[in-house]
N, C-alpha and C positions, 0 to 999 in steps of 0.2 A: 268274316272273322279275320281277313287278314286287312281291315279297317280297325279292327280290335286292338289288335296286334301295333298295330302303326302307331294309335291313340294312347297306348298302354306305351310304346316305346318313345312319343313326345311327353307322356305325363311324365316318365323319366327322366327325360331328359332338362323339363322345365324344371322337376325337383332338382337336380345336379348343379342347374344355373342359378336355382336362387337360395341355396346351399352355398353356393362358389360367390355370390353378392355378399349375401348374410356373413360370410367370412371374412371378405376382399374388406365389407362397410366396417363389421369389426375392429381390421386390424386397421384401416384410417383411423376410426375414431380413436383406437391408443396412440398412433403417431403423433395424430395433433394434441391430443392429450402428455404426450412425452414433447416434443416439441414445444409446447406450453410451459411444460418446468426446466424446458433447457432457453427457454427464452428470459425466463424469469432469474435464472442462474446468472447469465450473461449479465441481464441488467445489475444483477448483484456482486458480479464481479467488477466492471467497469464502474462502480461507486465504490467497489472495495480500492480499483486500482487510483483512482484521483485524488482518496484518501492518502494515502500510499505516496501518490506522486508530492503531493502537499509537506508530508510528516517528512520525505527525502528535502524540500525546499527549508525546510523546520532546521533541521540539523542542517544542514548546508551554512546557514545562515549561526547557528550557535558555534559551530565549529568555529564560527572567522571571527565571533565574539570573544570566545575563548582565546580564540589567536591574540588577535588586540588587548584582552582585559591579562594575558599572561605578557607582552612588551611592554602594558603599562608598570603592571607589579616588577619588573623587571627594570623599568626604568625610575621609578618608585626607590626602588630600592640602590641601584647607583646614585643616586641623588642621598638621599637618603647616607647614605656609606659617606658622600663627599661631604654635608653638613655636620657630621661626627665627625671624620677628619679635622673640619674646620673648627669645628667646638675643642677638640683635643689640642692642636697649637695656641688657639687663641688662649685656654688655659694654663697650658706650657709657658705663653708670653707673661702673663700675668704674673705666675708663680718667679721667673725672674725676676720681675718688673718689683714684686714684692722685695723679691731675696735683694736685688740690688740697693734697695732705699733699704 
């Protein structure tokens, strides 16, 4: 009788431990799956970070190119203005020469 009680207690303990093991195993599988998802997200984010860094470099280059182009435009405008002024002066001299003749 006492032996039956001990056997039943051991069976109950085995059942409890088996259930606990299944719960832990299930939790482990869930955590493994979640870990895999997080690793994939991290890999994706690293790829996006590299693309972002490349875009930032391109943006910086384009901004510098814009500055250079604006500077060239300004220089061309000044040069054009000087040419126009010179042209007006030449035309005025020609008119004066014609008036004098």
